[in-house]
N, C-alpha and C positions, 0 to 999 in steps of 0.2 A: 504495501500498501503506503500509497507519494503525501512526503510529510511536507503539509501547505504555514503558510503564515499562523493561519482560522485556529490548526491544529496545536500549537504551541500556544494560541492565546487560551484554547478551550479551556485545557490541561491548565496551565497558568494562575486559571479565574481571572483574563484582564482582560483587554482589546488587546484590534490589534496593532490601534499604532503606540499600542507601548512597547507593546513586542517590536514595533518600528525606531521606539525613538530607547531600548536596548544594541539592536542588536548593532543599531547605527551609532551606536554611544550618540546622540542630534543631543537629544537637552534632559537633563538631571529627573531620572527616574529613584525613590524612593530603594536605600538598600537591598528592605527584605523584597520589595515587588522585582526586583533584578536578579536576586537571591530563584526565585522560587518559574524567573520566566527561563534564565539558565541552566534554573534544573528542567528543564518540561520538553527544555531543548535534549540536553543529556540522555532525556529519559526515551523520548523519539527517537532520540539516534540509535540507540539499542536496539529498539520494537524493529522499527523501520528494516532493518541488516543492510545488508551490502545494495544497492544502490545503483546498477552497472546501464540499464542501457542507454541508447544512444536517447528514444523518446523522452523519456525521465531529464534530462538534462535538456534537454532542446525548451522545455515545460520550465524548467528553473529559471532568474534572475535573484538569485544569490553569489556573491561576491565572498569569500572563507577569508580574513585577514588575521594572521599570526603572528601576534606580536607578544612583548614580555610583558608583563603587572607594568602601569604608567599612570600618572599623573603629574601634573604642572609641567612637562617636556618637553617638547622636539618628535615626540608620538605620536604629542597635542595634536597636532599643526600637523605634522602629513598621514593623519589615520581623517584630516577634515580633509585636504587632502582628494586622495583616497574614495572619500563620499561621497565629494561636489564630482567628478568626472563620473564613477559609480551611478547617479539618479538619472546625471541627464542621459543618462546613455541606458535608463529604465531598471538597474538594478538595485535590488539593497546588500547591506553589508553582514555579515555572519562572525560575531570574533572572538578567535579565542584564544582569552590570556594565556598565558605558560606561567609557567614557576622560575623558566630561565637555563630548564635543562633540555640535554640533544633528547631525556626521554620521553618530560612531557612535549616537546616539538611534536618529535615521531608517534606520539598520539592524535595529537589537535590535526596533526594531516593525516590517519588514516580517518579519524572521527568526518573528516572532510568525503572526503575520500567515499564516504561513507551516505553522507546522504548530498541532497541537490542540487548542489555547488558548481558553477560553471564553472571557475576559477579561483586560485588562493595567490593571495601577498603575503610572501615569509621574508616578518623581521625577526629576525632570529642568532640564531650561532653560523658561526661560516659551514658550509652546508662538506657534511661527507660523503662517504659512502651509502651512511645506512637514508641519511632524507632520501639523495639523490634516486637510489632505486623507490622510498617511500613513493616517492611523489610519482613519477614511473608508473608505480604500479599505480595510483587508480586513476591514472590516462586522464587529469585532469592538469590544460594549463597554470604552467606556477612560474612567477615574477619574484626575482626575492628585493630588499631594500638593504640598504649599510654593507654592504661588499658585490666584489669582484667576480661574476658565478663565473665561471670558468668550463659551461657544462654548456654546449650548446642548444639542448631543447628547453635551457632554461634562463631565459638573462633575466638583468641586474640593471640596477639604480640606485647609484647615488651622490655624494660629492667623490671629489676625488681628493679621498684623505693621506695621501703620503703628501701630494703636492700643496695644501693647501696649510698645514702640519708644516712642511719646507719652510715658506712661505713665515710664518708669525714667527718661529726661532728664526729664520733670516733677519730678520727684523728688530729680533730683543738681539742680535750681530751685531747691525746696525746701528743702533745704538748706546753699544756701547760695550757692554753685561757678553761675560766673557765662563761665569762664571752659573753654567744653567742645568736648572737640574727639571725635572718632569713628573709632574705626577697624569700616572695612567692605567688606563682601564684595564682589566685584569682579563685574562684569557687570548689566544689567537680570535680578534673581535676586529671591525674598523675602526670603535676608536680602543681598541690596544695596541692592536699590533701593528696598524695600518698609522694613526698618531705617533708610534713608534720609529719607525721610520722612517717615517717624515721627519721626525726629531734627531737621529742619531744622522739623521744625510748630513744634513745641515751644522753640525759637530763640527763630522767627516772636513764637509767641504772646507769650513773656516777651519781646523786644525786645530779644532777644539779636542780633548779630551772626557767621553763619558762615560763618568762615575756610577760604581752600580750601585754607591751607598745613595746617591742625589737620584735615586729614579726607584718610583715609589707607585709600587699599585693602592687603584681603592676601586669598591662601589659604587655605581652611580652618587650616593644620597651627600648633603652638601655635610653627611656630619660625620660619611668618611674619609671626604675631603677635607675636613679636618679632622682626621685621623692620620692622613698620611703627611698635613704635613707638619702635625708634631714628628713625625718621624724625621723629613729633614733636618727638621730642625737639632732632633739628637743626634744625630750621628756628630755636635759639636762643631757644624762649620758652616756658616747660613747660605744657600747661593742669593746672588744677585737677583736673580729672575727667577721663574717659577712659569714652565707650559703646561698646563694643566687638555687635559685630554674631551673632559664639556667643560660648562658652564659651571655647571651644579658643583664638581670637583674648583671650579675656580673659586666662588665663592664660600668655601670650605674655607681652602688653601686662605681665604681673604680675613677671613672669622678670624682663623685663630690666631696670625699675624697682628690681626687691629687689637685682641687680650692681650699679647704678649707686648701693649710699648709699643709694637712696628709701627712705621711711617710705611707708606704703601702708595708712589713704586719706591720713592727715597732710598730705603733700607732691602728694602725686593718688592721686585715687578713683576705681574702678574698678568699672562696671557691665555685668556679660553679657544671654547673651542665648542664651538652650534650657531652662537647669534642668539641664544633664550631672551624672552622681552627681557628679564631683570637683571641682566646689563646692561642694559640704556639704562637702570632707573633704579642700582644700588649706587650707595657711596665710597669711597669713588667708582668713579662705571666703570665699566672692566672693559676693556683693550677684547676681543674675541674675532674667531672666524665665523663671515656669518652665510649664511644659503640659508634657498625658503626651503623647507623641509615641506610646505604643506603638495610643492613642486613635482617633489620628489614624488610623493602620493600620489599625484595626478597622472608627471609621466611614468612610472609604476600603472596605475590604473587601464591609462591608453594605449598604451602597450600588453595588456596582456587581454583589455580587451578586442586591440585587434589577433591574438591572437587566437582567440572565443573562434573567430569570424574565418578564420583558421586562412590569415598571411603569416607569410614565408619571408617577408621581408622587415624580421625585429631587430635594430640591433644588439648585437651579444650584452653589449652594457653600454649607458646610459650616466656621466656625469651635469648634475646640476652642477650654476655659476658660484663661485663663491667668490669672498675677496674678503680683505684685513678691512675690520672698523675699529681704530684705534682712536681710545681711549685713554681716563686720565689714570687706568688701572698701570701703565706704562710708557707716560711719556716725561 
């Protein structure tokens, strides 16, 4: 039996518009109501079995988005961009929030393979063979965001993390800094390995050493950034500048420095990445790599819809434009 949004609404005891708001993340919904809708989706997925026939897919108007749990991050804008293009072409979004593990990502990929999803946008870990096998087994078009895909059947969209990071660190070097630390994202990801690669390349090209104790891994929250900055300070040799993989890490670094009586940028300059809204309203205003997360989402969705419609001229990878927003934290 085919599963519809009306079925989900009846199971959750809510209106179809409420289900739409939950799956599109378009308007606030009470947490208790959201949980009922999500539980109904899970239950329906379990009972519906594997829907593999072409007719079911043709009638489906769902695009699945798989992303880690997000709040007040660039993922908000990214999902908004995905939704704006999806709605323009008559698609609704079904959002699967992961806990950041590969196992959780694979579970969501399989779920979208078992319901009437015509396409998948994946925001998560660097693709490994398990992801690729699962995606190809669903026979559903998929576009990934946040990394460069080398799998011909799975195109990707993002900002050029390596070049953008290289330019940010080069700016710090041109400002006279030679003692530059980094707070980097964890793991083998765009905000982890790619932005770290750009940092290392800029330091190498300038003939500057990369000190192992001046590279601190961090998760994504402001508190994580504060803890990472503390570890840098505890080396006993404070850097003159810190490049951070995200604005949230940079805000944490700034909070730590200010709490310990240091001036920004006179004592330590701080550079972020992502161009978040808060980067322009905090004091001192944060220098950052800016790009349009909405544009990433819109580009990925356009490419996905072309794939759904059978187009074969999709670029393997697309980068959106970035630029350096130089503000008070590095002047």
